[in-house]
N, C-alpha and C positions, 0 to 999 in steps of 0.2 A: 494543506499540502500533504499531511500524511495520509496514508492510504488505509485500506482494510487489512492490510498485512498485519500478521501477528506471528511473533518470533516463538520458536519451539520452547524456550525456556518459560515464556510466560504462560504457555499452554499447559506444560507438564506439571508445574509445581505451583501451588497456592501460596500466598504472601502471608507474613506476619508482621503486625504493625509494630513500629519503633516510634515512641513517644518523643525523643529528645531533638531538638534542632542540631542540625550536624555543623561541624567546624573544620576549618582548615582544608586539607586535600580531600576529605570526605564530602564537603561542602561542593567542591569542584565537581566531584563525581556525581552529587545530586542533581546539579545543574544539567550536566551531560544527560543523566537519566531522564530529565524532564523532556529532553529532545526526542526521546524514544530513538536512540542511535541504531539499533537493528533495522528498524522500519526505515530510517534515513538512508542507511547503507544500500538497501534494496532499491530505493529511489534513485540513488546516484548511480546504481548499476545500469538502470533503465535509461538513465541520461546518457550514459557512456555508450552503451550498445546503439542507441538510435544515432548518436553523432557519427559512430564508425560506419553504421549502414548507409548514412546520408553521404559521407565523404570517405569512402575506404581509401582512396589514394591521394587525397589531398586535404587530409583532416589538420586543421590548425589546432595544435596541442594547446596553445596558450588561451584560445577561446574557450576550448574545453574545460580547462582547468577553472578559469574564471566562472563558467557555467556551473561547474560541481560546487565552488565555494559559495556562490550566490543561492544555489539550490539548497544547500545544507542549511544555510541561515533562515530561508522561507520555510523549509521542511521543520525546523526546529522550532520556529515560531508557532506554526499551526499545532503542533503536538503540545507545546506548553499551554496556549491558550485553550485547547481542547480540554486539558486537564484542569485548568483553571475553573472552566465552566462546569465540569462534571466533579468536582472536588468532593461533593456530599453523595453522589452516587458512587464514586470510587471507594469512599469509607464503608460502604455498605456491602461490597464485594469482596470476598476473601483474596481473588486473584489480584486485585488492583489495591487493596488496603495499604500495602507497604510502599506505594509510590511516594515520591518526596512530598508531595502536597498533603494527602489524607493523612500520612503519618506525622506531619508537623515538622518534618525536617526542613522544609523551605515555606515560607510565609506566602499567602495569596497575594499580597500587594507586590512583594518583589518578583514573584513568578509571572503576574501580569506585566510588569514593567520589561522584565526579560523578554517576554513573547512579543510585546509591542516593538521593542528597540531592534530585535533581531529580524522581525518581519520587515520594518521599514527599511532597515539596513539592507537587507537582501535583495528587496525589490529594486532599490535605488542602485545597488552594486550591478545587477544584472542589466539594468537599463544603460549604465554608463559603460561597463566594461564587455558586455556582450551585445545586446541589441535590444530595442524596446519590444519586439515581439515576444522574445523570451521572458522579459520582465512582465509582460501583460498576462501571459500564460501562467506564470509563477503567481501572481496576484490572483488571477481567477481561481486556480487551484485552492490557494489559502482561503479565499472568500467562501467557496463551495464547502470547504472542509469545516471551517470555523463557524460561519454564520448561518449555513443551511443544513449541512449534514449534522452537526453536533447537536443542536436543539432538536432535529428532526427524529433522533434516535428514541426519544420518549413519546413520539408523537404519531409516528407512522412507519410501518415495514417497508415503505419506500425508501428509507434511509439508506438501505443497502445500494440501491442503484445510484443514489445521489453521491454516495462516498465512492462508489466505483469510478465515477466520472472524474472526481478530485484525484483519485488513484491512478488514473490512466494519463493525465495530462503532462506528467514529467517526460514520458516518452517523446511527446512532442516538443518539450523544451530542448531536449537533446538534439532532435532533428533540426530544429532552426538555430540552435547555438552553432551547429557546424555549417550553417549557411544553406541547409536543405530548402528546397521549394515546395510550394504546396502542390500536392499531388496525390494519387490514390495510396501510394506507399505509406507515407506516415499516418493516413487515416486507417490503413490495415493494421500497423502497429498499435495505434490506439485501441482498435477494437479488440485485439488479442489481449492487451493488458486489461480492458474493460471487462471482457467474458471472463478471463480467468479468476476474477475476484469472486464470482458467484459461487463455484464449487468450494473454493477455498474458504470463504466466509460462512457458507452454510454448514460446513464441519465445525467450525468454531463456535457458531451460534447454538448448534445442537449440543456440544460438549459443555457450555456454559448457559444453557438455557434456564435452570433453575436460578442462577445467580442474577441473570438478566431479569427474570421475573419479579425478584425481590425489588429491584430498581425501577420496575414498570417500564424497561426499555422495550420497544415494539419491535423486537426481533420476530421474524417468522416462526421459530419454535416456541415463542411466547405466545404470539396471535393464534398459532395453530398447534397446540400440544401434541397432536399426532405424529407432526413431523412431515405430513404429507407434502404441504406446500414447500418446505424447505428442500424435500428430496427431490420434487419437481424441477425447482430452481436450480439445484446443484446439477442435475442431469442436462437440463436445458443449456446451462452455460457450457458444460463439458461436450455436448453434441456439437453446438455451434463452433467451438473452437477448432474441432477436427479439420473442416474445410477451410475456415478463415486462417488458421495457423499455416495452411500450404500456400497461400497466396504470395507471401514474399518470394518464393521460388518462381512462381508464374511470372511475377513482376520484376524478375531477375534483380532481386535485392539480396538473394542469397544463393550460395552455391549447390550443386546437385546434391550433396550429402545432406544437407538441410531437409530436403523434401522428406526422406526416410526417417530421420530423427524426429522431425515434427509429427509424422504420422504415428509412430510408435509411441511416443509421448503422449498423444492425444487419445490414443486407444487405451493405454494403461490408465490414464486419469479417468476416461469415461467408465471403464470397468469399476473403478472404485467408487464412482459416482452412483453407478447403478446398484452396486452393492449397499451402499447408504440408503438408496431410495427404498429398496426392497425390506431391508432388516431395520433401519433406523436405530442403530444399536451404538454404544459408546465405541466398541471395537471398530465398527465401519467407519465411524466418523473420524476416528483417529488415523485409519488407513487413507480416508480421503484427504485429510489434512496433510498428511506426510506426502502423498502422491502429488498434492498441489505445490508442496514446498519442494519437491524435486523438479516437477514440470518447468516452472517458470524459470529458475536459474539455467537449467539445462538447454530449453529453448532459446534463452537469450544468448548463451555461449554459442550454440549452433549458429544463430543469426551473426554473431560478431565474427566467427571464424568462417562463415559461409564462403567467401571467395578462395579461400586457402585450402578446403576441404572437398 
């Protein structure tokens, strides 16, 4: 369920391992950290935006709240089990060594139990309180992320594409949680979120290419140390996003102001991606990362406010 999203704090500062198991309130916070809350919050934002776009004037807030709670459980489960599988890899990378599992603050058995229980509870909750379609989408996202994407990271650079599918599915969950119907509109929203992840993650993969290489993770900058393929993928995603991001206005899923906002955001992100492709430097990668972190929340906000601006 978790996506390729990476929060700024994790990107900016390396971790220092802590050996002792946590207790009391610190232990609660460690279990919260196990769910990667910053990533979960972004997923909840996409669910909310999609629900508003699907039913601007007739949104059932009760169904939305149930969808958010169920999504939180499923997303937290996927993140926890991802870290259970990658515990040895996380121990070897400075940026992840202080996570609750590799640092020893939470045991592998209890983290696994936590992930299984929250996942099952989340899927059943979505099926009971929202609808079976949303529950199946949540289960599909969880399965792709935990069962396919996570082990694929050490086997093939295709892991980015697979992870992007899992990361884009929550926007469909929000659409159908609000009672939206199958149409071109939810597919466009899915495609926007899918494409956005390529420039975003290529910047992260370049910044941490040496750490990924230590663990033999098959990210593009590891497979191709020149960064050419990572740059091409970042630019390709950013280029495709420009026209695709305009489609919600064409489909009357957003107001007139959205068209201009989406175009400006797309061009700025594309410029950052082109700079990264041409220089493949730490500085250009950080600018691309920040551009992507501005792009998505701003675009989603423009979508959500579309009818009113």
